[in-house]
N, C-alpha and C positions, 0 to 999 in steps of 0.2 A: 064802221060807222065813223063819220067825220062831222064834227062840231066846229063852227066858226063864228066869226063876227061878221056883222053886215057890211063892214068896211074892208074886209079881207086882211086885216093886219094881224090876225091870229087864228090858227086852227089847232084842233086836238083830233087826232086819228086814234080810235080804240079798236084794238084787235087782240084775240087770244092767241098766244104763242107758247108751245111746250109747257102748258100748265100755269101760264102766267098771263095776266092782263097787261098789255103794253099800251101806254099812252105816249103817242109821239106828238110833241109840241113843235110848232113852227110859227115864227114871227116874233112879235113883240107882246110880252105879257106884262100888262099894267092894270091900273084900276078900271080903265075903259074897256079892256078886252078879257078880263078874268072870268066872266060868267061861264063860257063854255068849259073851261078847265074846272071850275067849281062843280058844274053838272056832272062832268065825266068822273071826277074824283068821288063825288058823293055816291054815285051809282056803283062804281067799281069797288069802293072802300067797304061797302056793305057786305061784300061777298067774303071778305076776311081771308082771301087768298094772297098770292104774291102778286104785287102791284109794281110795275116797273115803268118809271117815267123817263122817255127818252128826250133829252134835251139838247141834242146835238143840233137841231135846226132852230133853236131858240136865240134870237139875236138880242133880246133885252128881257130882263125880268126885275121888277120893283118888289117893294115889301108886300104888296097885295098878293102876288104870286107866291112868295116865300111863305106867307101866312097861311095861304090856302094849302100848301103842301105840308106844312107843319101840323096844321088842324087835322088834316086827312091821315097823317102818319099815326096819330093817336087813335083815330077811329079804326084804322086798320089793325093796329096792335091789340086793341081791345076785342076785336073780331077774330083774333088769333093769327092774323097774316102779317105781311111785311110790306113796306113801301121803300123801294130802292130807286136811285137816280142813275142814268148813264148818260155820257157824252156831254158833261159840263165842259165848257171851253170859253174863252175870251172874257168879256165883261160879266157874263152870268156866272162863270166859275169864280171870278174875283168877288163878286157880291156874296156868293155863298162861303168863301173862305174868309172875307172880312167879317162877316156875322157869325162865323163859327158853324153855321148850318151844315156845312160839309162834314163836320164831325158827328152829326146827329143821325145823318142818313147813311145807309151803306152806299158808296159811290163807286161806279164801275166806269171803266174807259169808254165802253160803248156797249150796245144792246147785245151784240154777238157774244162778247165775253161774259156779260152778265148772265145770259141764258146758259153759258157752259157751266156756270157754278150753281150749286144748289142754293136756295133761299137762305138769306142770312138772318 
């Protein structure tokens, strides 16, 4: 399933892989484009399983995207699951590092490596 914005600036692809739900983010995540991510996170978080967010295709992320991920992390944990990040790079990695959010989430170099490891 792929969710996106009307203007095509941001998409979220949702798929099940090896017992995890993988959300692949592509484009620019900000206040104007966050709705598809919030919808996908809400649906996936309720399952309480392993949720892996692939951010390798994300070019930009503001506080709206960060807050959506932080909120969903709590929901997933309360349901007995984990929310993990993969593929942080460039300005997105810098924002997570500056805010300290990279220490809150399990972070993997990429989705392949994340799936090779058991849920954290």
